[in-house]
N, C-alpha and C positions, 0 to 999 in steps of 0.2 A: 578270595583266597580262603584257604580251608580252615573250618574250625578247629581247633586243641582236640578238642570230644572227637570228631570226624580224624585229626588227623591217632588219634588213641585208637579206634575201631579199626584202621587200616593196618595199624601196628598189628592187635592182638590175628586177625583177618589172616597177615602173614606171618601167624608164628610167634612174632616176635616176642612178643607181651609174655609167652609160657615159658619161666624158671621153674624146671622141674626141679625138687631133690633127686639125692641119689633112689636109684631103681630097686622101690623092695622086691627083698629076695634074691639070694646070690645063683648067680647059671641058666635061670632062665631064661624065654625070651622075653627082648624090647619091647615092651607092648604104646602101641598108640591109642588113647582116645581123639574121635573129634565131634565135638558137643556143638550142638543145633536149639538154637533158643527157639521162642516160641511165636506166634502174632501180633508184632508191633514195636517186638521187644529188639536187643540188641544185645551181644555177648558179656554187655556188661548190667546186666538186670539180671534179672531172674538166674537166669545160667551161671551166672557170676560163681555161687558158692561153690556149685558144683565140679565147676573148671579148674576152682584149686582144691578140690578134693580132688579129687583125681593127679594134679600135679602133688600132690602134699603126700599119697598113695605112693609115690614113684612113678608115676604115668607122664610119656610125655601126651600133651595137650592142646587141642589148635580150634578153636571154636568163631568159624568167620562170620563176619555180619552177612546175613542170609536176604533174600528178597523184599518177603515179608516185612524188615523193621518198618519202623515208622519214614525214617527217613526215604529207604528206598524206593518206598511203595512198587512192591513186585514191576518194579525194571524190567524182569529178563522170565521168559516159562519157564516148562518144568525142566524141560533138554536145561538149559542152564540151568539152574540150580544141583540139576544133575553134574553137571560141569563143573559148578564149585567144590560140592563137595569132593569129585577127584580132587581138583588143586588141593583141598585140606588132605588129601590120602596121603600125596604127594608127599608135600612137607612135611610130611610127619614119618614117612619113607624117608626121606631123603636125612632126617634126623636120627636114624636107626632105627626106626619102628619098628619092625618082624610081623605082630600079630597086630592087628588094623580094627577097633572094638567103634559105633559108629551110636550114638548116645544122642535119643531130641526130646526137645519139652515142645508141651501139643500141638501144634503144625510143626514141629519143628518132629515131634517123634514119627507122623506120618511120611512127613518128606526122609525120614531114617527109614521108614517101613520100605516107601518109592527106590531108593539106593536097594533095601538089601535085594528086592525081587530083580533088581538088574545086574547087583557088581558083588561078584563073592567078598565077603567079608568074615572075620572073625569069630563074632558078637554083635548082637542088636538089644541098644534098650529101649526101649521105648516108654516114658515117662509121662505118665496120666493123658495122652493121645487124646488130641482135639481136627480140628478140621476135618466135616465126615460129608464130602458130598452128596452124598445115597443116602442122607440121613434125612428122617422126614419133615423134621423141624426146618436146620437144617436149610434145605430144597426148598420152603414156604419161606422163608427168609432172602433169599435169593432171586424168587423166580422174574421176577419182575426185573431186573438187575439181566440176570442173566438172558431176558428177552430181546433188553435192548442191545448186548454187546454183541448176539448173536447176528442183530439186525444191521450193525455197521461192518464199514470192511472189518479185516482182521489187523490188522496198523494200524490205525482212527484210537487215538487216545477220548476219555471220558467217565466219567466221575461213577463210582459199583459199590453198592451195598458189598459191607465184608464185615457178616457179623460173629464178633469174640465175646464166647458164656451167651453172657447175659447184652456186654454190650455193641453196640452197630456201628459204624464212621464210613464214613462215604469216602474211598479210598481212588486215585488218579494212574491210570495206568493203560495201556493199551486190551485194545475191543478179544483180540485172541488171547491177550497171555492171560483177560480175566474168564474167557472161556475156559482153558487148563486147569486153572486150579480150583474151578468151582461147576462144571458142567459135571454131572451124575457117574456121565459115560463116560467122561473123560482122564487122565494117566494121576489125575490125585484122587478115586475111586479108593476111596480106605479098604474097604472091603475083599477086592478085585486084587490090591495090592500084599494087604494079608496072605493071603491065599494064594500068592504066586511068590512069597519071601525065597528063596531059592533051599531047596532038602537040604538037612544038614546044619543050618544055619542056628547057633543057641541066641534063646532070645529072651530077656529078666525085662516081665512086664511091671512097674510100678506101678498104682495106684495107690490114687488118696482116700485116709479112714478119715475127714472132712468135708468131701466131695458129695453133692447133694445126691439123693437116694437114685434119685434119675441116671448121674453121669456113669454112678458103678456097677450099675447094673448094665449102661449098652461100654463098659469096660469091658469087664467079664463076659460078657456075646462075644463082644469083638478077641477078645482074650482065645476063649473057646477055640473061633475060627482059621487061628493057625496051623501054619502044619505039626502034628506030632512026632515028627523028627530029624532031632531030636528034643525030646518034649518038651515045652515052653516051663519057664520060670511065673509063677507072679507072687508080689512078696507087694507089700502094703507097708506105708509110713505111715505118721500121722502129724498130718497136714490134709493141706489145700491144697485147690487146682497151679495157684500159681508160686508156691515156696514146696510142695515135692520134689524141686532139684533139690536145695539148698541141706532140704530130711534126707535121700536118699543116699547121700555119696558113701559110708561105709557100706551098705549093705552093695552097693552095686561094686565098689570096690575090692571086695570080698567075692563076688561073684566073677567077675574078671578071671581073679586070680585061681578060683577051681575052673573055669573052661580052658587058661592057658599054663594051665597046670605049673602053677607058679608057688601050688605047698603042698 
């Protein structure tokens, strides 16, 4: 029997929990925002206040539970991930959204970047992106598990290391799925996806002032790898990695309106 918490998550994933206010600004297009949570999180975790801020600003919002939640444990690969974002976009359009923005936190930001490479969106918001398979430290942490996964049949399941900032947790998933998400030469290579974001896509990159110096340097270096047409915008909020979404709502809402021509 499904728990009440699981039912609540399913409701939000279907867009049923989004109770938006009247659209802000008269006469402009109706705006939809897909919000992708971070690793081991849920739509009711670190991104909930961001989703609520989007609703308070008069935007439609859809925040699905993604494959990397602790409950789901990477139960689908990268193509499945893209399909789930497609479904969230379709739900927003069915509710009248005319412009679509995709926002993500940490691994959710990496997924949003991947999506903006594959699909045309009206704007991309990256909130302190994480999960960089090609990064040296990340690659060292997963090297043993990646070697193990590559030696297994892709459909066979096992336990594999999943780093999250300074934390590490074994996660149970299919070997082929692990390779897709964690192989530096795979579809989640962050720099490749950044460089491949569709030309003309507006990008807002939000960093956290309280992040570690090394993470802040990596943020800036990755931001500089973005296509420059149009010029992406970098903003920094007074927060750390986990609470950046909660601090970024007003900054992101203002930027969305500017991009959508609502002000």
